[in-house]
BALOBA-1460 file (C-alpha; in Angstrom, 3 decimals):
// residues 416
<rec num="1" residu="m" x="137.695" y="104.634" z="98.565"/>
<rec num="2" residu="e" x="138.460" y="103.041" z="101.909"/>
<rec num="3" residu="n" x="140.895" y="100.213" z="102.378"/>
<rec num="4" residu="t" x="138.942" y="97.035" z="102.860"/>
<rec num="5" residu="s" x="141.722" y="95.049" z="104.382"/>
<rec num="6" residu="s" x="140.475" y="95.539" z="107.969"/>
<rec num="7" residu="y" x="136.801" y="95.455" z="107.159"/>
<rec num="8" residu="y" x="134.381" y="94.130" z="109.639"/>
<rec num="9" residu="p" x="130.686" y="94.041" z="109.459"/>
<rec num="10" residu="r" x="128.457" y="96.955" z="109.620"/>
<rec num="11" residu="p" x="124.657" y="96.020" z="111.155"/>
<rec num="12" residu="l" x="123.198" y="98.256" z="108.293"/>
<rec num="13" residu="t" x="124.268" y="95.571" z="105.721"/>
<rec num="14" residu="g" x="121.183" y="93.714" z="106.864"/>
<rec num="15" residu="s" x="119.023" y="96.393" z="106.067"/>
<rec num="16" residu="i" x="120.640" y="97.184" z="102.639"/>
<rec num="17" residu="k" x="120.168" y="93.117" z="101.718"/>
<rec num="18" residu="v" x="116.166" y="93.272" z="102.725"/>
<rec num="19" residu="a" x="116.098" y="96.342" z="100.591"/>
<rec num="20" residu="m" x="117.957" y="94.913" z="97.551"/>
<rec num="21" residu="k" x="115.226" y="92.038" z="97.594"/>
<rec num="22" residu="d" x="112.366" y="94.364" z="96.267"/>
<rec num="23" residu="t" x="113.827" y="97.598" z="95.171"/>
<rec num="24" residu="p" x="115.903" y="98.164" z="92.178"/>
<rec num="25" residu="v" x="118.242" y="101.094" z="93.375"/>
<rec num="26" residu="i" x="119.555" y="101.131" z="96.652"/>
<rec num="27" residu="c" x="121.268" y="104.413" z="97.738"/>
<rec num="28" residu="l" x="123.959" y="104.388" z="100.684"/>
<rec num="29" residu="l" x="124.424" y="107.990" z="101.675"/>
<rec num="30" residu="g" x="126.960" y="109.283" z="104.365"/>
<rec num="31" residu="p" x="129.839" y="111.346" z="105.060"/>
<rec num="32" residu="r" x="133.463" y="110.961" z="103.176"/>
<rec num="33" residu="q" x="135.324" y="108.173" z="104.667"/>
<rec num="34" residu="c" x="132.844" y="106.661" z="106.857"/>
<rec num="35" residu="g" x="133.077" y="103.628" z="105.265"/>
<rec num="36" residu="k" x="130.193" y="103.252" z="102.366"/>
<rec num="37" residu="s" x="132.744" y="102.184" z="99.747"/>
<rec num="38" residu="t" x="134.035" y="99.191" z="102.086"/>
<rec num="39" residu="l" x="130.541" y="98.055" z="103.176"/>
<rec num="40" residu="v" x="128.997" y="97.609" z="99.611"/>
<rec num="41" residu="r" x="132.349" y="96.267" z="97.812"/>
<rec num="42" residu="t" x="132.740" y="93.770" z="100.935"/>
<rec num="43" residu="a" x="129.143" y="92.709" z="101.122"/>
<rec num="44" residu="f" x="128.230" y="92.813" z="97.269"/>
<rec num="45" residu="a" x="131.196" y="91.626" z="95.483"/>
<rec num="46" residu="k" x="129.235" y="90.350" z="92.591"/>
<rec num="47" residu="h" x="128.356" y="93.760" z="91.675"/>
<rec num="48" residu="t" x="130.727" y="95.459" z="89.437"/>
<rec num="49" residu="y" x="132.028" y="98.443" z="90.992"/>
<rec num="50" residu="l" x="132.714" y="101.722" z="89.255"/>
<rec num="51" residu="n" x="134.279" y="104.969" z="91.281"/>
<rec num="52" residu="l" x="133.072" y="108.327" z="90.013"/>
<rec num="53" residu="d" x="135.897" y="109.615" z="91.867"/>
<rec num="54" residu="q" x="137.935" y="108.303" z="88.817"/>
<rec num="55" residu="e" x="138.412" y="110.881" z="86.125"/>
<rec num="56" residu="e" x="138.083" y="108.952" z="83.151"/>
<rec num="57" residu="i" x="134.860" y="107.358" z="84.556"/>
<rec num="58" residu="l" x="133.238" y="110.353" z="85.681"/>
<rec num="59" residu="l" x="134.061" y="112.188" z="82.323"/>
<rec num="60" residu="t" x="132.347" y="109.418" z="80.463"/>
<rec num="61" residu="a" x="129.192" y="109.802" z="83.084"/>
<rec num="62" residu="l" x="129.102" y="113.548" z="82.430"/>
<rec num="63" residu="q" x="129.349" y="113.483" z="78.656"/>
<rec num="64" residu="d" x="126.806" y="110.738" z="77.666"/>
<rec num="65" residu="p" x="124.856" y="109.930" z="81.101"/>
<rec num="66" residu="a" x="122.081" y="107.675" z="79.041"/>
<rec num="67" residu="g" x="125.110" y="106.067" z="77.165"/>
<rec num="68" residu="f" x="127.144" y="105.369" z="80.035"/>
<rec num="69" residu="v" x="124.042" y="103.811" z="82.111"/>
<rec num="70" residu="k" x="122.780" y="101.552" z="78.866"/>
<rec num="71" residu="n" x="126.303" y="99.872" z="78.471"/>
<rec num="72" residu="l" x="126.676" y="99.265" z="82.342"/>
<rec num="73" residu="p" x="126.832" y="95.604" z="83.876"/>
<rec num="74" residu="e" x="123.693" y="93.856" z="85.100"/>
<rec num="75" residu="r" x="124.319" y="94.644" z="88.435"/>
<rec num="76" residu="v" x="126.725" y="97.559" z="89.212"/>
<rec num="77" residu="i" x="127.880" y="99.775" z="92.056"/>
<rec num="78" residu="l" x="128.356" y="103.563" z="91.192"/>
<rec num="79" residu="d" x="130.242" y="105.240" z="94.082"/>
<rec num="80" residu="e" x="129.955" y="108.951" z="94.602"/>
<rec num="81" residu="v" x="127.064" y="109.382" z="92.461"/>
<rec num="82" residu="q" x="126.746" y="112.857" z="93.441"/>
<rec num="83" residu="r" x="129.484" y="113.873" z="91.203"/>
<rec num="84" residu="a" x="127.147" y="113.168" z="88.368"/>
<rec num="85" residu="p" x="123.712" y="114.086" z="89.017"/>
<rec num="86" residu="r" x="122.489" y="113.787" z="85.397"/>
<rec num="87" residu="l" x="123.246" y="109.992" z="85.923"/>
<rec num="88" residu="l" x="119.851" y="109.840" z="88.028"/>
<rec num="89" residu="r" x="117.492" y="110.584" z="85.437"/>
<rec num="90" residu="a" x="119.389" y="107.833" z="83.285"/>
<rec num="91" residu="i" x="119.081" y="105.208" z="85.647"/>
<rec num="92" residu="k" x="115.214" y="105.956" z="85.896"/>
<rec num="93" residu="t" x="114.750" y="105.371" z="82.208"/>
<rec num="94" residu="s" x="116.707" y="102.134" z="82.712"/>
<rec num="95" residu="v" x="114.675" y="101.092" z="85.755"/>
<rec num="96" residu="d" x="111.579" y="101.752" z="84.009"/>
<rec num="97" residu="n" x="112.328" y="99.321" z="81.477"/>
<rec num="98" residu="d" x="113.552" y="96.857" z="84.006"/>
<rec num="99" residu="r" x="112.113" y="96.624" z="87.295"/>
<rec num="100" residu="r" x="114.293" y="94.010" z="88.940"/>
<rec num="101" residu="p" x="115.530" y="94.456" z="92.244"/>
<rec num="102" residu="g" x="118.930" y="94.919" z="93.461"/>
<rec num="103" residu="r" x="120.096" y="96.155" z="90.033"/>
<rec num="104" residu="f" x="122.003" y="99.473" z="91.016"/>
<rec num="105" residu="i" x="123.956" y="100.283" z="94.243"/>
<rec num="106" residu="l" x="124.590" y="103.925" z="94.605"/>
<rec num="107" residu="t" x="126.640" y="105.612" z="97.257"/>
<rec num="108" residu="g" x="126.803" y="109.293" z="97.804"/>
<rec num="109" residu="s" x="128.503" y="111.998" z="100.004"/>
<rec num="110" residu="a" x="126.200" y="114.284" z="99.785"/>
<rec num="111" residu="n" x="122.330" y="113.871" z="100.721"/>
<rec num="112" residu="l" x="120.572" y="113.499" z="97.471"/>
<rec num="113" residu="l" x="117.565" y="114.232" z="99.244"/>
<rec num="114" residu="l" x="118.061" y="117.842" z="100.008"/>
<rec num="115" residu="l" x="119.445" y="118.508" z="96.589"/>
<rec num="116" residu="p" x="116.763" y="119.614" z="94.408"/>
<rec num="117" residu="q" x="117.630" y="118.780" z="91.218"/>
<rec num="118" residu="l" x="118.211" y="115.058" z="92.355"/>
<rec num="119" residu="s" x="115.454" y="114.458" z="95.057"/>
<rec num="120" residu="d" x="112.715" y="113.519" z="92.676"/>
<rec num="121" residu="s" x="114.616" y="111.376" z="90.052"/>
<rec num="122" residu="l" x="114.156" y="108.151" z="91.370"/>
<rec num="123" residu="a" x="110.999" y="108.272" z="93.697"/>
<rec num="124" residu="g" x="109.146" y="105.097" z="94.019"/>
<rec num="125" residu="r" x="112.324" y="103.341" z="92.721"/>
<rec num="126" residu="m" x="115.113" y="103.784" z="95.185"/>
<rec num="127" residu="e" x="115.768" y="103.312" z="98.892"/>
<rec num="128" residu="v" x="117.839" y="105.563" z="100.729"/>
<rec num="129" residu="l" x="119.707" y="104.415" z="103.635"/>
<rec num="130" residu="q" x="122.158" y="106.524" z="105.596"/>
<rec num="131" residu="l" x="125.688" y="104.985" z="107.080"/>
<rec num="132" residu="h" x="127.392" y="106.776" z="109.831"/>
<rec num="133" residu="p" x="130.955" y="106.771" z="111.008"/>
<rec num="134" residu="f" x="131.449" y="103.862" z="113.457"/>
<rec num="135" residu="s" x="129.147" y="103.986" z="116.396"/>
<rec num="136" residu="e" x="130.809" y="102.742" z="120.038"/>
<rec num="137" residu="a" x="128.640" y="99.636" z="119.562"/>
<rec num="138" residu="e" x="130.193" y="98.873" z="116.019"/>
<rec num="139" residu="k" x="133.844" y="100.011" z="117.388"/>
<rec num="140" residu="e" x="133.216" y="97.351" z="120.500"/>
<rec num="141" residu="h" x="132.189" y="94.573" z="117.666"/>
<rec num="142" residu="h" x="128.829" y="94.499" z="119.442"/>
<rec num="143" residu="p" x="125.092" y="94.429" z="117.475"/>
<rec num="144" residu="g" x="124.182" y="97.725" z="118.695"/>
<rec num="145" residu="k" x="120.919" y="96.613" z="120.357"/>
<rec num="146" residu="f" x="120.191" y="99.323" z="122.791"/>
<rec num="147" residu="l" x="117.580" y="101.146" z="121.136"/>
<rec num="148" residu="k" x="115.571" y="98.031" z="119.915"/>
<rec num="149" residu="d" x="115.973" y="97.105" z="123.516"/>
<rec num="150" residu="f" x="114.615" y="100.620" z="124.832"/>
<rec num="151" residu="l" x="111.941" y="101.056" z="122.719"/>
<rec num="152" residu="a" x="110.692" y="97.462" z="123.531"/>
<rec num="153" residu="n" x="110.871" y="98.479" z="126.944"/>
<rec num="154" residu="k" x="113.286" y="95.568" z="128.033"/>
<rec num="155" residu="i" x="115.656" y="97.767" z="129.890"/>
<rec num="156" residu="k" x="115.551" y="96.944" z="133.578"/>
<rec num="157" residu="p" x="117.269" y="98.125" z="137.021"/>
<rec num="158" residu="r" x="120.330" y="96.886" z="137.712"/>
<rec num="159" residu="i" x="123.635" y="97.449" z="139.824"/>
<rec num="160" residu="e" x="127.034" y="96.777" z="138.063"/>
<rec num="161" residu="g" x="130.469" y="97.401" z="139.292"/>
<rec num="162" residu="s" x="132.778" y="99.868" z="137.462"/>
<rec num="163" residu="d" x="134.305" y="98.664" z="134.159"/>
<rec num="164" residu="t" x="137.282" y="96.645" z="134.903"/>
<rec num="165" residu="k" x="138.758" y="96.338" z="131.366"/>
<rec num="166" residu="e" x="141.829" y="98.506" z="131.327"/>
<rec num="167" residu="s" x="141.973" y="98.688" z="127.550"/>
<rec num="168" residu="s" x="138.412" y="100.099" z="127.564"/>
<rec num="169" residu="p" x="138.693" y="103.867" z="126.620"/>
<rec num="170" residu="s" x="137.355" y="106.500" z="129.295"/>
<rec num="171" residu="l" x="134.102" y="108.128" z="128.200"/>
<rec num="172" residu="q" x="136.136" y="111.377" z="126.936"/>
<rec num="173" residu="e" x="138.345" y="109.146" z="125.107"/>
<rec num="174" residu="r" x="135.569" y="107.976" z="123.233"/>
<rec num="175" residu="l" x="134.262" y="111.561" z="122.906"/>
<rec num="176" residu="v" x="137.386" y="113.000" z="121.114"/>
<rec num="177" residu="a" x="137.949" y="109.755" z="118.888"/>
<rec num="178" residu="g" x="134.728" y="109.943" z="117.310"/>
<rec num="179" residu="g" x="133.799" y="107.182" z="114.570"/>
<rec num="180" residu="y" x="135.799" y="107.758" z="111.617"/>
<rec num="181" residu="p" x="137.494" y="104.513" z="110.722"/>
<rec num="182" residu="e" x="140.981" y="106.068" z="109.512"/>
<rec num="183" residu="p" x="141.854" y="108.243" z="112.718"/>
<rec num="184" residu="l" x="141.113" y="105.468" z="114.995"/>
<rec num="185" residu="k" x="144.191" y="103.876" z="113.803"/>
<rec num="186" residu="r" x="146.341" y="106.818" z="114.671"/>
<rec num="187" residu="s" x="147.742" y="108.235" z="118.280"/>
<rec num="188" residu="p" x="145.167" y="111.249" z="119.342"/>
<rec num="189" residu="i" x="147.730" y="113.896" z="117.750"/>
<rec num="190" residu="r" x="147.554" y="112.240" z="114.412"/>
<rec num="191" residu="a" x="143.964" y="111.942" z="114.475"/>
<rec num="192" residu="r" x="143.455" y="115.320" z="115.119"/>
<rec num="193" residu="q" x="145.726" y="116.254" z="111.806"/>
<rec num="194" residu="w" x="143.861" y="113.620" z="110.045"/>
<rec num="195" residu="y" x="140.732" y="115.766" z="111.005"/>
<rec num="196" residu="h" x="142.154" y="119.092" z="109.894"/>
<rec num="197" residu="n" x="143.158" y="117.740" z="106.273"/>
<rec num="198" residu="y" x="139.749" y="115.592" z="105.931"/>
<rec num="199" residu="l" x="137.894" y="119.216" z="106.510"/>
<rec num="200" residu="k" x="140.266" y="120.758" z="104.244"/>
<rec num="201" residu="s" x="139.723" y="118.077" z="101.354"/>
<rec num="202" residu="i" x="135.979" y="118.300" z="101.636"/>
<rec num="203" residu="i" x="135.618" y="121.904" z="101.427"/>
<rec num="204" residu="e" x="138.151" y="122.305" z="98.709"/>
<rec num="205" residu="r" x="136.501" y="119.191" z="96.530"/>
<rec num="206" residu="d" x="133.295" y="118.035" z="97.889"/>
<rec num="207" residu="i" x="131.364" y="120.971" z="98.628"/>
<rec num="208" residu="h" x="131.307" y="122.180" z="94.908"/>
<rec num="209" residu="d" x="129.466" y="119.083" z="94.009"/>
<rec num="210" residu="v" x="126.328" y="120.562" z="95.661"/>
<rec num="211" residu="a" x="126.609" y="124.198" z="95.528"/>
<rec num="212" residu="k" x="128.577" y="127.159" z="94.564"/>
<rec num="213" residu="i" x="130.262" y="129.141" z="97.344"/>
<rec num="214" residu="r" x="132.396" y="132.314" z="97.159"/>
<rec num="215" residu="d" x="134.844" y="131.792" z="99.885"/>
<rec num="216" residu="a" x="135.762" y="128.327" z="101.255"/>
<rec num="217" residu="h" x="137.750" y="129.576" z="103.906"/>
<rec num="218" residu="q" x="134.358" y="131.274" z="105.299"/>
<rec num="219" residu="v" x="132.956" y="127.668" z="105.170"/>
<rec num="220" residu="i" x="135.595" y="126.380" z="107.629"/>
<rec num="221" residu="t" x="135.672" y="129.146" z="109.967"/>
<rec num="222" residu="l" x="132.036" y="128.800" z="110.190"/>
<rec num="223" residu="l" x="132.344" y="125.167" z="111.027"/>
<rec num="224" residu="r" x="135.386" y="125.948" z="113.437"/>
<rec num="225" residu="l" x="132.807" y="128.273" z="115.164"/>
<rec num="226" residu="l" x="129.960" y="125.764" z="115.147"/>
<rec num="227" residu="s" x="132.443" y="123.193" z="116.971"/>
<rec num="228" residu="f" x="131.914" y="125.620" z="120.176"/>
<rec num="229" residu="s" x="128.257" y="125.582" z="119.457"/>
<rec num="230" residu="t" x="127.314" y="121.901" z="119.013"/>
<rec num="231" residu="a" x="124.059" y="120.778" z="121.096"/>
<rec num="232" residu="q" x="122.654" y="124.429" z="121.033"/>
<rec num="233" residu="l" x="120.218" y="126.249" z="119.500"/>
<rec num="234" residu="i" x="121.103" y="127.778" z="116.205"/>
<rec num="235" residu="n" x="121.285" y="131.589" z="116.017"/>
<rec num="236" residu="t" x="122.059" y="132.764" z="112.422"/>
<rec num="237" residu="t" x="122.099" y="136.284" z="113.579"/>
<rec num="238" residu="s" x="124.919" y="135.638" z="115.911"/>
<rec num="239" residu="l" x="126.660" y="133.652" z="113.638"/>
<rec num="240" residu="s" x="126.291" y="136.645" z="110.923"/>
<rec num="241" residu="n" x="127.477" y="139.110" z="113.022"/>
<rec num="242" residu="a" x="130.791" y="136.809" z="114.461"/>
<rec num="243" residu="l" x="131.843" y="136.184" z="110.859"/>
<rec num="244" residu="r" x="130.825" y="139.694" z="109.594"/>
<rec num="245" residu="i" x="129.019" y="138.141" z="106.593"/>
<rec num="246" residu="d" x="125.207" y="138.603" z="105.745"/>
<rec num="247" residu="r" x="122.428" y="136.209" z="107.466"/>
<rec num="248" residu="k" x="121.455" y="134.690" z="104.211"/>
<rec num="249" residu="t" x="125.173" y="133.522" z="103.305"/>
<rec num="250" residu="v" x="125.604" y="131.859" z="106.734"/>
<rec num="251" residu="e" x="122.354" y="129.954" z="106.157"/>
<rec num="252" residu="h" x="123.158" y="128.810" z="102.653"/>
<rec num="253" residu="y" x="126.665" y="127.943" z="104.330"/>
<rec num="254" residu="l" x="124.683" y="125.864" z="107.023"/>
<rec num="255" residu="s" x="122.498" y="124.042" z="104.567"/>
<rec num="256" residu="i" x="125.748" y="123.167" z="102.521"/>
<rec num="257" residu="l" x="127.269" y="121.444" z="105.669"/>
<rec num="258" residu="e" x="124.024" y="119.776" z="106.421"/>
<rec num="259" residu="k" x="124.097" y="118.474" z="102.837"/>
<rec num="260" residu="i" x="127.839" y="116.976" z="103.218"/>
<rec num="261" residu="f" x="126.861" y="115.120" z="106.465"/>
<rec num="262" residu="l" x="129.208" y="117.386" z="108.790"/>
<rec num="263" residu="i" x="126.381" y="118.831" z="110.671"/>
<rec num="264" residu="r" x="122.558" y="117.919" z="111.698"/>
<rec num="265" residu="f" x="119.471" y="119.870" z="112.892"/>
<rec num="266" residu="l" x="117.067" y="118.500" z="115.367"/>
<rec num="267" residu="h" x="113.942" y="120.466" z="115.093"/>
<rec num="268" residu="p" x="111.880" y="121.387" z="118.116"/>
<rec num="269" residu="w" x="108.949" y="118.790" z="118.978"/>
<rec num="270" residu="h" x="105.622" y="120.243" z="119.504"/>
<rec num="271" residu="p" x="102.230" y="118.122" z="120.147"/>
<rec num="272" residu="n" x="100.810" y="119.790" z="117.107"/>
<rec num="273" residu="n" x="103.045" y="118.441" z="114.181"/>
<rec num="274" residu="g" x="102.219" y="121.614" z="112.251"/>
<rec num="275" residu="k" x="104.155" y="123.674" z="114.293"/>
<rec num="276" residu="r" x="107.214" y="121.480" z="115.005"/>
<rec num="277" residu="l" x="109.417" y="123.012" z="112.343"/>
<rec num="278" residu="i" x="108.674" y="126.834" z="113.517"/>
<rec num="279" residu="k" x="111.083" y="127.516" z="116.434"/>
<rec num="280" residu="n" x="114.816" y="127.167" z="116.171"/>
<rec num="281" residu="p" x="116.576" y="124.032" z="115.688"/>
<rec num="282" residu="k" x="119.023" y="122.764" z="117.754"/>
<rec num="283" residu="l" x="122.608" y="121.845" z="115.856"/>
<rec num="284" residu="h" x="124.766" y="118.795" z="116.416"/>
<rec num="285" residu="f" x="127.863" y="117.621" z="114.791"/>
<rec num="286" residu="l" x="127.466" y="114.065" z="113.481"/>
<rec num="287" residu="d" x="130.542" y="113.053" z="114.552"/>
<rec num="288" residu="t" x="132.386" y="114.463" z="117.918"/>
<rec num="289" residu="g" x="135.777" y="113.527" z="116.859"/>
<rec num="290" residu="l" x="135.660" y="115.959" z="114.316"/>
<rec num="291" residu="a" x="133.992" y="118.380" z="116.554"/>
<rec num="292" residu="a" x="136.562" y="118.146" z="119.129"/>
<rec num="293" residu="a" x="139.189" y="118.295" z="116.796"/>
<rec num="294" residu="l" x="138.120" y="121.829" z="115.466"/>
<rec num="295" residu="a" x="137.134" y="123.019" z="118.964"/>
<rec num="296" residu="g" x="140.882" y="121.899" z="120.085"/>
<rec num="297" residu="l" x="139.470" y="119.624" z="122.993"/>
<rec num="298" residu="k" x="141.701" y="116.641" z="124.218"/>
<rec num="299" residu="a" x="140.509" y="113.872" z="126.432"/>
<rec num="300" residu="t" x="142.814" y="115.658" z="129.286"/>
<rec num="301" residu="d" x="140.607" y="118.784" z="129.091"/>
<rec num="302" residu="w" x="137.793" y="116.654" z="130.866"/>
<rec num="303" residu="i" x="137.867" y="118.578" z="134.082"/>
<rec num="304" residu="s" x="138.605" y="121.873" z="133.116"/>
<rec num="305" residu="q" x="136.351" y="122.375" z="130.138"/>
<rec num="306" residu="r" x="133.521" y="120.298" z="131.719"/>
<rec num="307" residu="e" x="130.628" y="122.561" z="130.147"/>
<rec num="308" residu="r" x="131.726" y="122.188" z="126.647"/>
<rec num="309" residu="f" x="132.404" y="118.402" z="127.299"/>
<rec num="310" residu="g" x="128.798" y="118.385" z="128.248"/>
<rec num="311" residu="h" x="127.552" y="119.678" z="124.980"/>
<rec num="312" residu="l" x="129.848" y="117.194" z="123.123"/>
<rec num="313" residu="l" x="128.398" y="114.217" z="125.433"/>
<rec num="314" residu="e" x="124.913" y="115.381" z="124.106"/>
<rec num="315" residu="s" x="125.917" y="115.295" z="120.249"/>
<rec num="316" residu="f" x="127.546" y="112.114" z="121.027"/>
<rec num="317" residu="v" x="124.677" y="110.328" z="122.186"/>
<rec num="318" residu="v" x="122.048" y="111.641" z="119.812"/>
<rec num="319" residu="q" x="124.439" y="110.292" z="117.312"/>
<rec num="320" residu="q" x="124.554" y="106.718" z="118.586"/>
<rec num="321" residu="l" x="120.986" y="106.447" z="118.499"/>
<rec num="322" residu="i" x="120.457" y="107.889" z="115.448"/>
<rec num="323" residu="a" x="122.805" y="105.541" z="113.900"/>
<rec num="324" residu="q" x="121.376" y="102.414" z="115.539"/>
<rec num="325" residu="a" x="118.078" y="103.860" z="114.176"/>
<rec num="326" residu="g" x="119.393" y="102.893" z="110.761"/>
<rec num="327" residu="w" x="119.276" y="99.149" z="111.500"/>
<rec num="328" residu="t" x="116.643" y="99.242" z="114.438"/>
<rec num="329" residu="d" x="113.408" y="101.176" z="113.122"/>
<rec num="330" residu="p" x="113.621" y="103.315" z="109.852"/>
<rec num="331" residu="e" x="110.381" y="104.886" z="110.789"/>
<rec num="332" residu="l" x="111.805" y="106.481" z="114.184"/>
<rec num="333" residu="r" x="112.181" y="110.499" z="114.136"/>
<rec num="334" residu="f" x="114.251" y="112.895" z="116.433"/>
<rec num="335" residu="w" x="113.613" y="115.737" z="117.785"/>
<rec num="336" residu="h" x="114.437" y="118.018" z="121.018"/>
<rec num="337" residu="y" x="111.957" y="119.710" z="123.033"/>
<rec num="338" residu="r" x="112.056" y="123.207" z="124.827"/>
<rec num="339" residu="d" x="109.187" y="125.162" z="126.118"/>
<rec num="340" residu="h" x="108.524" y="128.712" z="127.192"/>
<rec num="341" residu="d" x="109.983" y="128.196" z="130.484"/>
<rec num="342" residu="k" x="113.153" y="127.062" z="129.159"/>
<rec num="343" residu="v" x="112.569" y="123.323" z="130.414"/>
<rec num="344" residu="e" x="114.203" y="121.176" z="127.999"/>
<rec num="345" residu="v" x="114.690" y="117.134" z="126.858"/>
<rec num="346" residu="d" x="117.932" y="116.767" z="125.147"/>
<rec num="347" residu="l" x="116.469" y="114.264" z="122.541"/>
<rec num="348" residu="v" x="112.842" y="113.324" z="121.779"/>
<rec num="349" residu="i" x="112.078" y="110.178" z="119.598"/>
<rec num="350" residu="t" x="108.669" y="109.468" z="117.931"/>
<rec num="351" residu="r" x="107.408" y="106.662" z="115.894"/>
<rec num="352" residu="g" x="103.949" y="107.899" z="114.794"/>
<rec num="353" residu="e" x="102.247" y="109.241" z="118.150"/>
<rec num="354" residu="e" x="104.372" y="107.139" z="120.274"/>
<rec num="355" residu="t" x="106.976" y="109.267" z="122.061"/>
<rec num="356" residu="w" x="109.981" y="108.543" z="124.263"/>
<rec num="357" residu="g" x="112.361" y="111.174" z="125.902"/>
<rec num="358" residu="i" x="116.054" y="111.240" z="126.737"/>
<rec num="359" residu="e" x="118.397" y="113.427" z="128.938"/>
<rec num="360" residu="v" x="122.089" y="113.408" z="128.981"/>
<rec num="361" residu="k" x="124.462" y="114.018" z="132.202"/>
<rec num="362" residu="a" x="128.043" y="113.948" z="132.157"/>
<rec num="363" residu="a" x="128.050" y="113.303" z="135.935"/>
<rec num="364" residu="a" x="128.228" y="109.978" z="137.667"/>
<rec num="365" residu="s" x="125.513" y="110.503" z="139.451"/>
<rec num="366" residu="i" x="121.931" y="112.219" z="139.275"/>
<rec num="367" residu="n" x="118.723" y="113.176" z="141.179"/>
<rec num="368" residu="e" x="115.182" y="114.183" z="141.102"/>
<rec num="369" residu="h" x="115.558" y="117.323" z="139.354"/>
<rec num="370" residu="d" x="117.525" y="115.816" z="136.512"/>
<rec num="371" residu="g" x="114.147" y="114.309" z="135.487"/>
<rec num="372" residu="q" x="112.334" y="117.707" z="135.441"/>
<rec num="373" residu="g" x="112.318" y="117.880" z="131.470"/>
<rec num="374" residu="l" x="110.954" y="114.443" z="131.164"/>
<rec num="375" residu="r" x="108.138" y="114.819" z="133.356"/>
<rec num="376" residu="r" x="107.139" y="118.427" z="131.462"/>
<rec num="377" residu="l" x="107.525" y="116.434" z="128.139"/>
<rec num="378" residu="a" x="105.216" y="113.315" z="129.578"/>
<rec num="379" residu="s" x="102.428" y="115.629" z="130.502"/>
<rec num="380" residu="r" x="102.584" y="117.254" z="127.280"/>
<rec num="381" residu="c" x="102.452" y="113.945" z="125.514"/>
<rec num="382" residu="g" x="99.628" y="112.365" z="127.894"/>
<rec num="383" residu="k" x="98.891" y="108.271" z="126.880"/>
<rec num="384" residu="n" x="101.694" y="108.521" z="123.887"/>
<rec num="385" residu="f" x="104.423" y="108.864" z="126.305"/>
<rec num="386" residu="q" x="106.162" y="105.542" z="126.190"/>
<rec num="387" residu="g" x="108.984" y="106.194" z="128.502"/>
<rec num="388" residu="g" x="112.063" y="108.294" z="129.452"/>
<rec num="389" residu="l" x="115.850" y="108.053" z="130.056"/>
<rec num="390" residu="v" x="118.552" y="109.897" z="131.920"/>
<rec num="391" residu="f" x="121.810" y="109.081" z="130.755"/>
<rec num="392" residu="h" x="124.472" y="109.234" z="133.408"/>
<rec num="393" residu="n" x="128.388" y="108.154" z="133.802"/>
<rec num="394" residu="g" x="128.073" y="105.979" z="136.542"/>
<rec num="395" residu="n" x="127.217" y="102.257" z="136.870"/>
<rec num="396" residu="t" x="123.865" y="101.749" z="138.052"/>
<rec num="397" residu="t" x="120.719" y="101.537" z="136.146"/>
<rec num="398" residu="f" x="117.502" y="102.430" z="138.410"/>
<rec num="399" residu="p" x="114.448" y="103.979" z="138.263"/>
<rec num="400" residu="l" x="113.311" y="107.596" z="139.107"/>
<rec num="401" residu="s" x="110.469" y="108.210" z="141.622"/>
<rec num="402" residu="d" x="108.488" y="108.641" z="138.157"/>
<rec num="403" residu="k" x="108.284" y="104.978" z="137.192"/>
<rec num="404" residu="r" x="108.384" y="105.617" z="133.726"/>
<rec num="405" residu="f" x="112.073" y="107.098" z="133.856"/>
<rec num="406" residu="l" x="115.060" y="105.276" z="134.196"/>
<rec num="407" residu="a" x="118.637" y="106.364" z="135.092"/>
<rec num="408" residu="l" x="121.418" y="104.398" z="132.821"/>
<rec num="409" residu="p" x="124.838" y="104.377" z="132.452"/>
<rec num="410" residu="l" x="126.086" y="105.801" z="129.259"/>
<rec num="411" residu="k" x="128.056" y="102.544" z="128.613"/>
<rec num="412" residu="k" x="124.928" y="100.764" z="127.699"/>
<rec num="413" residu="l" x="124.914" y="102.312" z="124.733"/>
<rec num="414" residu="w" x="128.122" y="100.016" z="123.390"/>
<rec num="415" residu="e" x="128.164" y="97.097" z="125.335"/>
<rec num="416" residu="g" x="126.979" y="93.847" z="124.147"/>
């Protein structure tokens, strides 16, 4: 459970409160230590709080799920519910007898929607939201309106000076810091140590809530290997050869790491919906602080390790936008684009047939070639294409030759 003493509001709280007005069960999912417990205990203090990490509570829930739920208070928070999966069927029975909204708030450090034994238990009775580690906008105590403004076509050309705030972290410092609350309070060296201990704890404890594994050390080794491959197409055969384990085991481990919110996969966008899941997905770490710690990247490596930082930056932007989508528009979907000519777009956002494209560049300036992928995507989308961005590390927002595309400073992701 997180310390609530240094709490400040999370934008996702508003989405949870809206869901509680008409839904009996709210489920807040996200990685360990990202702030779930702090959010629900602070924003919903009138709910009784029970933590299934406490052995006596967990034991009772495991031995008699129906009796446990029957004796719960009228409104309750059940933290780390993935530890007692049979509770969900008991909650379903309770909700079927009493459909009042906002009765149960569940949190989970594993994606219940990807666990076969849990995914259908509360269909139609539960709304699921995902909390991420702090976005850069949240760290700056800003509302995180960038994605909303971009989708509404409210971002306009603008020339600005460089950031004059001496205390403002550099881009490379933001990349290696990540968004988990606890390491943000520490020095870079101590933060990296926190990430290593965090991973060890996750693999030794939480992973067993979602799957059986033969060798936890293999999973850690795989994750360290993946830290050098964030924002790249996943190749399970290469991973299998590197680790000297069979491909099915690698795929099993990857699915586990996805379920516990350490990595995500962006599937390839295709104008034909039925073909979007056919080709290789692109892998991203949810938190670049964890990826940097595992890969041994420090902020001072920005120049010497520019290519690796470029991949880390792409995962960083993907994470910022997906986090903002949680309180902006739950219907948004995220993809990557790559065609037979190897023309790519780092991130494709769709809402129904509406499509936007985003490219990410670590340089402080860009040229027309940097919009090549967006032009290809726009031609494939036709009238459904809504606009495109090329993020850069400069200070000016300006249109490219195709007026549907804007070049935009990365800092706009977190500025107020």
